[in-house]
VEXDREN-2710 file (C-alpha; in Angstrom, 1 decimal):
% VEXDREN-2710
k/r/px/py/pz
1/UNK/0.2/21.1/-14.3
2/UNK/0.6/20.1/-10.7
3/UNK/2.8/17.0/-10.5
4/UNK/1.8/16.3/-6.9
5/UNK/-1.8/16.1/-8.1
6/UNK/-0.9/13.6/-10.8
7/UNK/0.9/11.4/-8.2
8/UNK/-2.1/11.8/-5.8
9/UNK/-4.4/10.5/-8.6
10/UNK/-2.1/7.6/-9.2
11/UNK/-2.1/6.7/-5.5
12/UNK/-5.9/7.1/-5.5
13/UNK/-6.2/4.6/-8.3
14/UNK/-3.7/2.2/-6.7
15/UNK/-5.5/2.2/-3.3
16/UNK/-8.8/1.5/-5.0
17/UNK/-7.3/-1.3/-7.0
18/UNK/-5.9/-2.7/-3.7
19/UNK/-9.4/-2.7/-2.2
20/UNK/-10.8/-4.4/-5.3
21/UNK/-8.2/-7.2/-5.1
22/UNK/-8.7/-7.7/-1.4
23/UNK/-12.5/-7.9/-2.1
24/UNK/-11.9/-11.1/-4.1
25/UNK/-12.8/-9.7/-7.4
26/UNK/-12.7/-12.1/-10.4
27/UNK/-9.4/-14.0/-10.5
28/UNK/-8.0/-12.5/-13.7
29/UNK/-8.6/-9.0/-12.4
30/UNK/-6.9/-9.7/-9.0
31/UNK/-3.9/-11.2/-10.7
32/UNK/-3.6/-8.2/-13.0
33/UNK/-3.8/-5.8/-10.0
34/UNK/-1.3/-7.7/-7.9
35/UNK/1.3/-7.3/-10.6
36/UNK/1.8/-3.6/-9.9
37/UNK/-0.4/-2.0/-7.3
38/UNK/1.9/-2.3/-4.2
39/UNK/5.1/-1.5/-6.1
40/UNK/3.3/1.7/-7.3
41/UNK/3.1/3.0/-3.7
42/UNK/6.9/2.5/-3.2
43/UNK/7.6/4.2/-6.5
44/UNK/5.4/7.2/-5.7
45/UNK/7.1/7.5/-2.3
46/UNK/10.5/7.4/-4.0
47/UNK/9.3/10.1/-6.4
48/UNK/9.3/12.6/-3.6
49/UNK/12.7/11.7/-2.1
50/UNK/15.1/14.7/-2.0
51/UNK/18.9/14.7/-2.1
52/UNK/18.8/17.4/0.7
53/UNK/18.1/14.5/3.1
54/UNK/21.6/13.2/2.5
55/UNK/22.8/16.0/4.7
56/UNK/19.8/16.2/6.9
57/UNK/19.1/12.6/7.9
58/UNK/17.4/13.4/11.1
59/UNK/14.6/15.3/9.3
60/UNK/14.0/12.4/6.9
61/UNK/13.9/9.8/9.7
62/UNK/11.6/12.0/11.8
63/UNK/9.2/12.2/8.8
64/UNK/9.3/8.4/8.3
65/UNK/8.6/7.9/12.0
66/UNK/5.7/10.3/12.1
67/UNK/4.2/9.2/8.8
68/UNK/4.7/5.4/9.0
69/UNK/6.0/4.1/12.4
70/UNK/3.7/6.0/14.7
71/UNK/0.5/5.3/12.7
72/UNK/1.5/1.6/12.6
73/UNK/2.1/1.4/16.3
74/UNK/-1.0/3.4/17.3
75/UNK/-3.4/1.4/15.2
76/UNK/-1.7/-2.0/15.8
77/UNK/-2.0/-1.5/19.5
78/UNK/-5.6/-0.4/19.1
79/UNK/-6.5/-3.6/17.2
80/UNK/-4.5/-5.6/19.6
81/UNK/-6.6/-4.3/22.5
82/UNK/-9.9/-5.1/20.8
83/UNK/-8.8/-8.5/19.4
84/UNK/-10.4/-10.6/22.1
85/UNK/-13.4/-8.3/22.2
86/UNK/-14.0/-9.0/18.5
87/UNK/-14.5/-12.7/19.5
88/UNK/-16.9/-11.7/22.2
89/UNK/-19.2/-9.7/19.8
90/UNK/-18.8/-12.2/16.9
91/UNK/-16.7/-10.2/14.4
92/UNK/-13.9/-12.9/14.7
93/UNK/-14.4/-16.6/15.4
94/UNK/-12.5/-19.8/15.3
95/UNK/-14.7/-21.4/12.6
96/UNK/-14.3/-19.2/9.6
97/UNK/-11.0/-17.6/8.3
98/UNK/-9.0/-17.1/5.2
99/UNK/-9.2/-18.8/1.8
100/UNK/-6.8/-21.6/2.8
101/UNK/-8.8/-22.5/5.9
102/UNK/-6.6/-20.7/8.4
103/UNK/-8.3/-19.1/11.4
104/UNK/-7.4/-16.8/14.2
105/UNK/-7.8/-17.4/17.9
106/UNK/-8.2/-15.2/21.1
107/UNK/-4.9/-14.1/22.5
108/UNK/-3.7/-15.3/25.9
109/UNK/-2.3/-12.6/28.3
110/UNK/1.3/-13.8/27.3
111/UNK/0.5/-13.5/23.6
112/UNK/-0.9/-9.9/24.0
113/UNK/2.3/-8.9/25.8
114/UNK/4.5/-10.6/23.2
115/UNK/2.6/-9.0/20.3
116/UNK/2.9/-5.6/22.0
117/UNK/6.7/-6.0/22.2
118/UNK/6.7/-7.2/18.6
119/UNK/4.7/-4.1/17.4
120/UNK/7.1/-1.6/19.0
121/UNK/10.4/-3.4/18.2
122/UNK/9.9/-5.0/14.8
123/UNK/6.7/-3.5/13.3
124/UNK/5.2/-6.9/13.5
125/UNK/2.7/-8.6/15.8
126/UNK/-0.3/-6.9/14.2
127/UNK/-3.7/-8.6/14.0
128/UNK/-3.5/-10.5/10.7
129/UNK/-7.3/-10.7/10.2
130/UNK/-8.0/-7.0/10.9
131/UNK/-4.7/-5.4/9.8
132/UNK/-3.7/-7.6/6.9
133/UNK/-2.2/-4.7/4.9
134/UNK/-0.1/-3.4/7.7
135/UNK/3.1/-5.0/6.4
136/UNK/3.3/-2.0/4.0
137/UNK/4.0/0.4/6.8
138/UNK/7.1/-1.6/7.8
139/UNK/8.1/-2.2/4.2
140/UNK/8.1/1.4/3.2
141/UNK/9.7/2.5/6.5
142/UNK/12.6/0.1/6.1
143/UNK/12.9/0.6/2.3
144/UNK/13.1/4.4/2.5
145/UNK/15.6/4.6/5.4
146/UNK/17.6/1.8/3.7
147/UNK/17.7/3.8/0.5
148/UNK/19.0/6.9/2.3
149/UNK/21.8/4.8/4.0
150/UNK/22.9/3.0/0.9
151/UNK/22.8/6.3/-1.1
152/UNK/25.2/7.8/1.4
153/UNK/27.5/4.8/1.3
154/UNK/27.5/4.7/-2.6
155/UNK/28.3/8.4/-2.8
156/UNK/31.3/7.8/-0.4
157/UNK/32.6/5.0/-2.7
158/UNK/31.9/6.5/-6.1
159/UNK/34.2/9.1/-7.6
160/UNK/32.6/12.6/-7.4
161/UNK/32.3/12.8/-11.2
162/UNK/30.3/9.5/-11.1
163/UNK/27.8/10.6/-8.4
164/UNK/25.0/10.8/-10.9
165/UNK/25.2/7.0/-11.3
166/UNK/24.4/6.4/-7.6
167/UNK/20.6/6.0/-8.0
168/UNK/21.1/3.4/-10.8
169/UNK/23.8/1.5/-8.9
170/UNK/21.5/1.4/-5.8
171/UNK/18.7/-0.2/-7.8
172/UNK/21.1/-2.7/-9.3
173/UNK/22.4/-3.6/-5.8
174/UNK/18.9/-4.2/-4.5
175/UNK/18.0/-6.4/-7.5
176/UNK/21.1/-8.5/-7.0
177/UNK/20.4/-8.9/-3.3
178/UNK/16.8/-9.9/-4.0
179/UNK/18.0/-12.4/-6.7
180/UNK/20.5/-13.9/-4.2
181/UNK/17.9/-14.0/-1.5
182/UNK/15.2/-15.7/-3.5
183/UNK/17.5/-18.1/-5.4
184/UNK/19.0/-19.4/-2.2
185/UNK/15.8/-19.1/-0.1
186/UNK/17.6/-16.8/2.4
187/UNK/15.9/-14.7/5.1
188/UNK/16.9/-11.5/6.9
189/UNK/16.1/-12.8/10.4
190/UNK/16.0/-9.3/11.9
191/UNK/13.1/-8.3/9.6
192/UNK/9.6/-9.7/9.9
193/UNK/8.7/-12.1/7.0
194/UNK/12.4/-12.3/6.0
195/UNK/12.9/-8.9/4.3
196/UNK/12.0/-9.6/0.7
197/UNK/9.3/-7.0/0.6
198/UNK/11.6/-4.5/2.2
199/UNK/14.4/-5.0/-0.3
200/UNK/12.1/-5.0/-3.3
201/UNK/10.4/-1.9/-1.8
202/UNK/13.8/-0.2/-1.7
203/UNK/14.3/-1.1/-5.4
204/UNK/11.0/0.4/-6.4
205/UNK/11.6/3.4/-4.1
206/UNK/14.8/4.0/-6.1
207/UNK/12.9/3.7/-9.4
208/UNK/10.5/6.4/-8.3
209/UNK/13.4/8.7/-7.5
210/UNK/14.9/8.0/-10.9
211/UNK/11.6/8.5/-12.7
212/UNK/11.2/12.0/-11.2
213/UNK/14.4/13.1/-13.0
214/UNK/12.8/12.2/-16.3
215/UNK/9.1/12.9/-15.6
216/UNK/9.1/16.2/-17.6
217/UNK/10.6/14.6/-20.7
218/UNK/8.2/11.6/-20.3
219/UNK/5.2/13.8/-20.2
220/UNK/6.3/15.7/-23.3
221/UNK/6.8/12.4/-25.1
222/UNK/3.4/10.9/-24.3
223/UNK/1.7/14.2/-25.0
224/UNK/2.5/13.9/-28.7
225/UNK/0.9/11.9/-31.5
226/UNK/-1.4/9.9/-29.3
227/UNK/1.5/8.3/-27.5
228/UNK/-0.4/8.3/-24.2
229/UNK/-3.1/6.1/-25.7
230/UNK/-1.0/3.5/-27.4
231/UNK/1.7/3.3/-24.7
232/UNK/-1.1/2.9/-22.0
233/UNK/-2.7/0.1/-24.0
234/UNK/0.7/-1.5/-24.7
235/UNK/1.7/-1.4/-21.0
236/UNK/-1.7/-2.8/-20.0
237/UNK/-1.4/-5.7/-22.4
238/UNK/2.1/-6.6/-21.2
239/UNK/1.0/-6.5/-17.6
240/UNK/-2.0/-8.7/-18.4
241/UNK/0.2/-11.2/-20.2
242/UNK/2.6/-11.4/-17.2
243/UNK/-0.4/-11.8/-14.9
244/UNK/-1.6/-14.7/-17.0
245/UNK/1.6/-16.5/-17.7
246/UNK/4.3/-15.3/-15.3
247/UNK/2.2/-14.3/-12.2
248/UNK/4.1/-12.4/-9.5
249/UNK/3.5/-9.9/-6.7
250/UNK/5.2/-8.7/-3.6
251/UNK/4.5/-11.8/-1.7
252/UNK/7.0/-12.3/1.1
253/UNK/7.5/-15.9/0.1
254/UNK/8.2/-15.1/-3.6
255/UNK/10.4/-17.6/-5.4
256/UNK/13.3/-16.8/-7.7
257/UNK/11.1/-17.1/-10.8
258/UNK/8.4/-14.9/-9.2
259/UNK/11.1/-12.3/-8.4
260/UNK/12.3/-12.3/-12.0
261/UNK/8.7/-11.9/-13.1
262/UNK/7.9/-8.9/-11.0
263/UNK/10.0/-5.8/-12.0
264/UNK/8.8/-5.4/-15.6
265/UNK/5.0/-5.6/-15.1
266/UNK/5.4/-3.6/-11.9
267/UNK/7.2/-0.7/-13.6
268/UNK/5.0/-0.8/-16.7
269/UNK/1.9/-0.9/-14.4
270/UNK/3.1/2.2/-12.8
271/UNK/3.6/3.9/-16.1
272/UNK/0.2/2.8/-17.3
273/UNK/-1.4/4.3/-14.1
274/UNK/0.7/7.4/-14.5
275/UNK/-0.5/7.9/-18.0
276/UNK/-4.1/7.6/-16.9
277/UNK/-3.5/10.0/-14.0
278/UNK/-2.0/12.6/-16.4
279/UNK/-5.1/12.4/-18.5
280/UNK/-7.4/12.7/-15.6
281/UNK/-5.4/15.6/-14.2
282/UNK/-6.3/17.6/-17.3
283/UNK/-10.0/17.2/-16.8
284/UNK/-11.4/19.1/-13.9
285/UNK/-14.4/17.6/-12.2
286/UNK/-15.7/15.4/-9.4
287/UNK/-13.8/12.4/-10.5
288/UNK/-10.5/14.2/-10.3
289/UNK/-11.4/15.7/-7.0
290/UNK/-12.4/12.3/-5.6
291/UNK/-9.2/10.6/-6.8
292/UNK/-7.0/13.4/-5.4
293/UNK/-8.7/13.2/-2.1
294/UNK/-8.4/9.4/-2.1
295/UNK/-4.7/9.5/-3.0
296/UNK/-4.1/12.0/-0.2
297/UNK/-5.8/9.8/2.3
298/UNK/-4.5/6.3/1.4
299/UNK/-3.3/5.8/5.0
300/UNK/-6.9/5.6/6.4
301/UNK/-8.0/3.2/3.7
302/UNK/-5.0/0.9/4.4
303/UNK/-5.9/0.9/8.1
304/UNK/-9.7/0.5/7.9
305/UNK/-10.8/-1.1/4.7
306/UNK/-10.8/-4.6/6.1
307/UNK/-13.0/-3.5/9.0
308/UNK/-15.3/-1.7/6.5
309/UNK/-15.8/-4.9/4.6
310/UNK/-17.7/-6.3/7.6
311/UNK/-20.6/-4.1/6.8
312/UNK/-21.0/-5.7/3.4
313/UNK/-20.4/-9.2/4.9
314/UNK/-23.5/-8.7/7.0
315/UNK/-25.5/-7.8/3.9
316/UNK/-24.1/-10.9/2.1
317/UNK/-25.0/-13.2/5.0
318/UNK/-28.5/-11.9/5.0
319/UNK/-28.8/-12.2/1.2
320/UNK/-27.6/-15.8/1.0
321/UNK/-28.8/-16.9/4.4
322/UNK/-25.3/-17.8/5.5
323/UNK/-24.0/-18.7/8.9
324/UNK/-23.6/-15.4/10.8
325/UNK/-20.2/-16.5/11.9
326/UNK/-19.0/-16.0/8.3
327/UNK/-18.5/-12.4/9.1
328/UNK/-15.2/-13.6/10.5
329/UNK/-13.9/-14.5/7.1
330/UNK/-10.7/-12.8/6.1
331/UNK/-10.8/-10.5/4.2
332/UNK/-14.3/-11.1/2.8
333/UNK/-16.8/-13.9/2.7
334/UNK/-15.4/-16.5/0.3
335/UNK/-18.6/-18.3/-0.5
336/UNK/-20.0/-17.3/-3.9
337/UNK/-17.2/-14.7/-4.3
338/UNK/-16.3/-15.8/-7.8
339/UNK/-20.0/-16.0/-8.9
340/UNK/-21.6/-12.8/-7.6
341/UNK/-20.8/-9.0/-7.7
342/UNK/-20.5/-8.5/-4.0
343/UNK/-16.9/-7.5/-4.6
344/UNK/-18.2/-4.2/-6.0
345/UNK/-20.0/-3.5/-2.8
346/UNK/-17.0/-4.5/-0.8
347/UNK/-14.9/-2.0/-2.8
348/UNK/-17.4/0.8/-2.3
349/UNK/-17.4/0.1/1.4
350/UNK/-13.7/-0.4/1.7
351/UNK/-13.0/2.9/0.1
352/UNK/-16.1/4.9/0.9
353/UNK/-16.4/4.3/4.7
354/UNK/-12.8/5.2/5.6
355/UNK/-12.9/8.3/3.4
356/UNK/-16.3/9.3/4.8
357/UNK/-15.2/8.9/8.4
358/UNK/-12.0/10.9/7.5
359/UNK/-14.0/13.7/6.0
360/UNK/-16.5/13.7/8.9
361/UNK/-13.8/13.7/11.6
362/UNK/-12.1/16.6/10.0
363/UNK/-15.3/18.6/9.8
364/UNK/-16.0/18.0/13.4
365/UNK/-12.4/19.1/14.3
366/UNK/-12.8/22.2/12.3
367/UNK/-16.1/23.0/14.0
368/UNK/-14.5/22.4/17.4
369/UNK/-11.5/24.6/16.6
370/UNK/-13.9/27.3/15.2
371/UNK/-16.0/27.2/18.3
372/UNK/-12.9/27.5/20.6
373/UNK/-11.6/30.3/18.5
374/UNK/-14.9/32.3/18.6
375/UNK/-15.3/31.6/22.3
376/UNK/-11.7/32.9/23.0
377/UNK/-12.3/36.1/21.0
378/UNK/-15.4/37.1/22.9
379/UNK/-15.0/40.0/25.3
380/UNK/-15.1/39.0/29.0
END
């Protein structure tokens, strides 16, 4: 069994759940999803962390820059450039906005320049209404590099015979820092949004690294005596109870109580998703292929799902006869959202359009490369 495929399936499920939640699905479902879907991405990232990077920091940082910082900068700048144009063509407006009534405005020349600096220097300044999920890039970038730094420091402090305790000590340190931060309402002023997501991301990143050490034993356990079924149901029930009575997520403004409520459902939600992914991995077919492809292309869904929603918003405006300016709602049109099933169409568009464009662009690139190769091999 290919463990990478299992993790790809888990990431595919998680990104679909993210799109569902952003599409304003029924409230109980959104609360359930928010308990674990973002921690899952940090856990799966930590799953692939290797101790070899402790002595090859440059390679690790380069990978993080290439895989997280550069895509963030590239697409943040792109959406910054088209921000005012979105007002000109009606995609954004100053009448309709988010659920709380907040709206966005055209940028002045000074604001554009300030946001540009913010994008490059702090991984902030992105368009909130078109790039609402971009905080994740900064969160994972900071969390992963922070984990590497703390790991090296802890190994330097611990006796050599206690080195195996380092991953557990790091997770404990991050939990204590988050507890202190949320209890006192503190902020890391050098990190956009105060740093809570980054610190909790580092904790979950560490959990992913620890889980990998026991993944083989875990798979053997749940593979016996229907353990996969009853543990999955048990984990789902616990996560649901947390979502109903102790709701929490990776909100940057989380309170101390919300912090206390997050780790258990987040970790159990990951195990629930991992169990389902293991089962799906054993069944070859279109569903597995789709989820693996989705999990391997989560980046493009993160970037473009909000823009893809606009296609369905046009359909909803036509169906209900709404003001055309409601296409500017963030992330989807809020009117009737808890009464109809448009969230399903939003989900299909939010996942399907980015994936379809990804597949098409790669096919075009392959054709171009093939054409260039065949042209170059022809005799002169």
